[in-house]
N, C-alpha and C positions, 0 to 999 in steps of 0.2 A: 271232816278231813278230806282233802282232794275233791272238794265239792259234793261230798256224800254225807248225809246225816247217818252216821254209822249205827247209832243206837236204833233209829227207826228202821233201817235196813235189816238189822239183826232181828228185830221183832217181826217184821213182815216175812222174813225167811222162815222163822219158826211157825208162824201162823199158816203159811202156805204149805209147809211140809206136813203139819198136823192135819190140814184139810185133805191132803192127798193120801196120807199113810194111816191116819188114825192112831190107835195105840201101838207104841213101839217098846222095845225092851231097854234101850239105852241110848242116850245122847252123849257123844264124845265132843267136847269143845277143845280143839287141838291147839290152843295157845293164842297169845296176843289178844287177850280179852280186853285190854286197855292199852291205848298208846301211851298215855301218861297216867299210870295207875294211882288211884287214891281210894280212900274208904268208900266214898259214895259210888264210884264206878262199879265196884264189885258188888255193892249192895243192890244196885239197880239191876245188874245181871241176874243175881239170885232171885230177885223179885219177879223178873220176867220168866225165868225158867220154872219157878214154882207153879205157874199156871197149868203146867202140863202133867203134873203128878207122875213124872217119869224119872227113872234113875238117871242121874247126870254125873259125869266125871269131867273135871276141868283140868287141863294140863297147862303148865307155865310156858309162855313164849319169851322171846328175847326182850319184849317190851314190858313183860309183867313183873310184879313184885311177889315172889313166891311166899314170903312170910305173911304179907297181907292176904293173899289168896287162902292160905291155910287157916288164917284167923277168921276170915269172913265167909268163906265158902266151905262150911264144915257141918252141914246138916246131914241127916240120915240119907236123904234122897239126892242131895246135891253136895258134892264134896270134891276133894282132890286126891282120892284114894288111888293107890298105885296098882292094886290087884283086884280083879273081879272074877268070880267063878260061876259058871253055868253048868248045865248037865253035860254038855259035850265040848265046851269051849272055856278058855280063860282069856282075859284081856290084861296085859301087863303095860302099864303106863310109865314112860321114862321121862326124865328131866334133861333136856338138851341145852338148857340156858347156860351160857358161859359168862361169868361175871366180867363186866367191862367190855363186852364185845356183842356185836349183832349176830355173829356167827354161832354155829352149833358145836357142841362138844359133849361127849358122854364121859363123865368123870369116872375114875376107877370104881368108886362105890356104887355107881349106877350099873356098870357092867357086872360087877360082882353080884348085885341084887338080881339082875337079870339071869345070870347063870345059876344062882341058887334056886330061884323060883322055877326055872325050867327043869332043873334036876328033881325037884320035889314033886312035879306034877307032869309026868311024862305021858300020862293017859289022856290028857286034854289037848285038843287042837288049840292053837295059840294065835292070838292077834296081838301085835305089839303096836302101841300108839305112842307117838313122839311129835314134837313140834317141828323141828328142822328136818329137812329132807336128807336121806342118807345116800342118794344117787343123783347124778347130774341131771339138770333140766335142760341143758344146752343153752341156757341164758347165762353168759359169763359173769354178769354183775350179781345175779342171784346165787350162782354156784360158788362164789366166794364166801357164802354164808352157810353152805351145807355142813353136815356133821364132819368135822375135820378128821376124826378118827373112825370113820365109818368102816374102814377095813377091819378094824378090831371087832366091830359089831358083827360083820358078816362072817368073819372067821369063827367067832363064838357060835353063831347060828348054824354053821355047817354040821355041828354035832347034835343038833336038835331038830330032827325031821318033822316034829309035831308043830313047829312054827310055820304057819301058812301065809301070813301077810304082815306087812308093816304099813300103817297109815300115818300120814303126816299132815301138818298144816303149813304155814309160813309162806308158801310159794304163790298164793293167790291165783292159781290156775289149775286146770285139770292135769293129772299125771297118772299114767298106768304103765308100769315097766315090770318085766320079769327079770329077776336076778337070782341065780343059784336056786332055782325052783321056788322062789318066793315071789309073791306079788307085792310091789311097792305102789301104794296108792296115795295120790294127792288130790286135794279138793279145792274148788273155787272158794273164795272168801265170801262171808255174808255181807261184805261191803263192796269195795271196788276190786278190779282184777288187774294183774300185770300181764303185759303182752308177752306171749311166748317168743323164745328165740331172739332175745334182745341183748345188746351189749351194755345197755345202761337202763336206769329206772325209766320205765315207760308204761303208762296205763293203757289197757286194752280197749280200744275204741270199736273193735269188730264184735266182741262178745263181752260187754261190760257188766252183764247182769249178775247180781249176787247168786250164789248157788250153794248146794250141799250135796253130799254123797250118801247114798243108802247102801248098807251092806246086809245081805242075808247070809247067815252062817249055818251050814248044814252039818248034820251029825257026822258025815263021812269026811269032814275037813274041807269040802268044797265051798267056794264063795261065789255068790252072784252079787255084782255091784254095779251101780249106775250113778251118774251125776245128773242132777236136775238143776234147772235155772228158774229164777223167778221171772214170770212174764213181764215184759216191759211196762205194761199198764199197772202192775203191782209194785214194780221197783221204783217208779217215779214218785 
């Protein structure tokens, strides 16, 4: 797609991250696993992720078929689970896919699930993962697809100070914004990137390398996070 072998690029990003990081606790795949989803696309993704013997959670993006994902990505270590708990942290995964649209939306049952989960576990620092971005990127064409009811999301989160960050996919670029004492983090795609601050669909020619984001979550609720890019000789 767009001149990139996206499956090969995905594999090289995983290999590069593994070589730099070694063993990690969790891989979050934040949506758009496939452009035109089919059984074999999700089977190949699972086959690739199995190599790392690491817990993986996959979120649906606007291009994904959630029912197929739930059917095919449903192993003990690799799945589409919505809630993960650790000693000091929990991760809550939301579905922002809106039927018949490329844009994002959090349905009432998603917001209700989020509120209920947060109320039940107030002692854990919380990371929320979702596909669509809940804050503007200042790219007008992209921001037409952000979570359209993000105000409801942030209104809900004001009552839950243990939520520390939201991480999203979709935007194919790096993003780091503070909103209401929360960090909102976006990450480069494992394939091609979108040029920041654009009025229309444009690929980034200045920083086209595939990338990923690493998060370190500390017991006191603080987060250290950085974006890494695949070296050009690895990406080609």
